[in-house]
DOZA-879168 format. One record per residue (C-alpha): x, y, z. Coordinates in steps of 0.05 Angstrom, whole numbers, plus 32768, in hexadecimal, padded with zeros to 4 digits. Layout:
N
XYZ
...
//
This chain:
329
800080008000
803780328012
806880217FDA
8072805E7FAE
804080857FD9
804780C67FFE
803780C58049
802C81018077
803080FB80C3
8019813380F0
803E81338132
8071810B810B
80AC81198139
808880FB8176
808F80B58191
805C80968162
807380BD8125
80BB80A9812C
80AA805F8134
8078806280FB
80AB808180CC
80DE804B80DC
80AB801580CF
80978033808B
80DF803B8074
80F17FF4808A
80B67FD2806A
80A17FFD802E
80BE80287FF7
8099806A7FFF
80A180A37FCF
80A280D68008
809580D68053
8084811C806B
808B812A80B6
8060816580CC
807181828110
807A81C68131
80B881B38159
80F681C58130
812681A58163
81048162815C
8106816A8110
815181768115
815C813B8144
8136810C8117
815A812480D9
819B810F80FA
817F80CA8106
815B80C080C4
817780DE8084
815080B08055
814480CF8011
80F980C78018
80F680F18057
80DA81388057
80D981648096
80A181978096
809B81CA80CE
805381DA80DD
801A81DA810F
7FD781B68105
7FB781F7811A
7FCF821580D8
7FA181FF80A0
7FC782208067
80088200807C
7FE781BC8082
7FC881C3803D
800C81D68020
802D81998041
7FF78167802A
7FFD81757FDF
800381327FB9
7FFE810A7FFA
7FDE80C57FF9
7FD880B28042
7FD580DB8082
7FDF80C780CA
7FC780FC80FA
7FEF80F2813A
7FF7813A8151
7FD2814A8191
7FD7816C81D4
7FD6812E8201
7FEB81408248
7FAB81398272
7FBA816A82AC
7FDA819E827E
7F9D819B8251
7F7081A6828E
7F9581E6829E
7F9C81FE8256
7F5981E98237
7F56821781FB
7F9C820281E4
7F8581BA81E6
7F4781CB81BF
7F6E81F1818A
7F9E81B7817D
7F71817B8187
7F3081958168
7F4281CF813B
7F8181A98125
7F58816B8114
7F27819480EB
7F6281B380C6
7F7F816F80B6
7F3C815A8099
7F348198806E
7F7B81938054
7F7481498044
7F338155801E
7F5081907FF8
7F8F81697FE4
7F6B81297FD0
7F8E80FC8004
7F7880B37FFD
7F75809E8046
7F7C80C0808A
7F83809D80CD
7F7E80C7810D
7F9D80AD814D
7F6E80AF8188
7F71809881D1
7F4B806F8203
7F3D80B08226
7F0E80C481ED
7EDB808F8202
7EAC80AA8238
7EDD80E48245
7EE281078288
7F1E81338278
7F2881698244
7F5C8141821D
7F2C81078215
7EF281358203
7F1A815881CD
7F30811581B0
7EE880FD81B0
7ED5813A8187
7F10812C815A
7EF980E48150
7EB380FD813E
7ED08130810D
7EF980FB80E8
7EBE80CA80E6
7E8E80FF80CB
7EC281178099
7EB280DB806D
7E7080FD805D
7E9681398043
7EBF81138010
7E8A81117FD9
7EAC80F87F9A
7EF181037FB7
7F1980C57FCA
7F2980DA8011
7F1480AB8049
7F1E80B58094
7F23808480CE
7F3B80848117
7F698057813E
7F5E80578189
7F8D803681BB
7FA6803B8202
7FE680508225
8027804481FE
805C80208227
809B804B822C
808280858202
809080CD8215
805F80E0824C
805080988260
8052808582A9
8087804F829B
80C18080828B
80A880AB82C5
80B0807082F6
80F3805F82D7
810A80A782E1
80F780A4832A
811F80648332
815D80848312
815680BE8341
81548091837E
810C809B8392
80F7807D83D4
80B0806C83BD
80858067837E
804780948379
800680718367
7FC7809A835A
7F968064836E
7FA28019837E
7F6480058354
7F7C80288314
7F857FFF82D4
7F9D8013828F
7FA27FF68249
7FEA7FED822F
80077FE881E9
804D7FEF81CD
806080218197
806F7FE88167
802A7FCA8173
800A800E8169
802E801A8127
801D7FD4810E
7FD47FDF811F
7FD1802280FB
7FF2800480BD
7FBF7FCA80BD
7F867FFB80C8
7F9880208088
7F907FDE8063
7F507FCB8088
7F2A800E8086
7EEE8022805D
7EE780658081
7EC1807980C0
7EDA804180ED
7EFA80488131
7F2D800F8135
7F3D7FF5817B
7F747FC08186
7F6D7F8981B9
7FA57F9881EB
7FB37F858233
7FA47FAB8273
7FCF7FB282B1
7FC17FCB82F7
7FEB80078308
80007FE9834B
801B7FAC8326
803E7FD782F3
80617FFE832B
80737FBD834E
80907FA0830E
80BC7FDD8302
80CF7FEA834B
80C37FAA8373
80EB7FC283AF
80CA800683B7
808A801583DF
804F803483BB
8031807683D2
7FE9808683C0
7FE780CE83A9
7FA080D5838D
7F8480DB8347
7F9D8115831E
7F6E814782FC
7F48812582C4
7F5E80DD82D3
7F3180A082D3
7F38806082FC
7F30803682BD
7F3180468273
7EFE8031823E
7F0B802781F4
7EC7800B81DD
7E8F802A8208
7E5180018217
7E28803981F7
7E49802781B5
7E3F7FDB81BB
7E0B7FDC8184
7E407FF98156
7E7A7FCD816B
7E957F938142
7EC77F62815E
7F007F468133
7F357F14814B
7F687F49815F
7F407F8A8160
7EFD7FAC8165
7EDC7FDC8134
7EAA8011814B
7E7E80218110
7E6980698103
7E27807D8123
7E1680A980E7
7E01808E80A3
7E2D80978066
7E13809A801F
7E2F80558011
7E3980318053
7E697FF6804E
7E627FB48072
7E8F7FC180AE
7E8B7F7880C3
7EBA7F668089
7EF47F958080
7F1E7FA58043
7F4D7F6B8052
7F127F3A8053
7F167F2F809E
7ED27F2280BE
7EB87F3B8100
7E7B7F2F812B
7E4E7F608152
7E5D7F62819C
7E267F5381CF
7DF87F8981E9
7E197FB08221
7E5F7F9B820E
7E967FCA8227
7EE07FC4821A
7F007FE38258
7F437FDC827B
7F257FBD82BA
7EF97F8A8294
7F2E7F748263
7F3D7F2B8257
7F877F388249
7FB57F4D8283
7FFF7F5D8286
802A7F4082BD
806F7F5882D2
80957F2982A4
806C7F3E8267
80747F878278
80C07F80827A
80BE7F5B8237
80977F958219
80C87FC78234
81027FA08216
80E07F9E81D2
//
């Protein structure tokens, strides 16, 4: 799919973008890979690591529609990974989060339509399902914008889908490197917000693989959700620092005890495949596809009424050994 194609990645110098680019260059022969990011230092750092002839480094902000449109000329596939993601910071700077996560999403959609992009996948988060914090609420709006954008395509080829997954092991901003930093600094205890808390976990490699497969699977309008394991935060802390006591410090602003990726309210729209779920769009398109059989020919089945895919009701759980294996990978 990506051989001789031009790809465009917003937030391309972030954790996901860097891993995604390496995957594309290792497995495909793209015509161009355009990284779109506002951080010139990260552009410079990545240029030192990756001087592949297909690479293009494009300074820009998703808040800037004209710059996005200029960068997306002759682009085939777009991954929208740019977002303001830090939950407490978003709570204290709400309009900045709205401008990036909502206005930026709308700009990506408009630029993709104007430039005739073939397919767009927007990265979402478990916090977008039944959101209680601003970050999750803005990502829910973003998900809805990308789903509804398929009704704007008309006779244009552009199709939009969403990939939603949980916390990325070891990524910048993850609790894992935070705990590891405390250990390096000789901390006497590990802070835990609540002993009941659970989270979904995925590696960057798994996230990239899932996005690549979702491009091949998508019709447009789907929210793709991978089946990934959960882990209790107390067990994660014990696995990383088995000799240190844990101190309960209370839930931060905007945090949940457990995360949801497929809400029970969307059970009537949810289809289960062997390794993932698909949440069908709630709005009707002019030509609605059969979402129970994707573009790869894989077949899924509707989930039962009331089904909810949440981190505390998961059937897959990480233990300490598996966590360390993920960190090594």
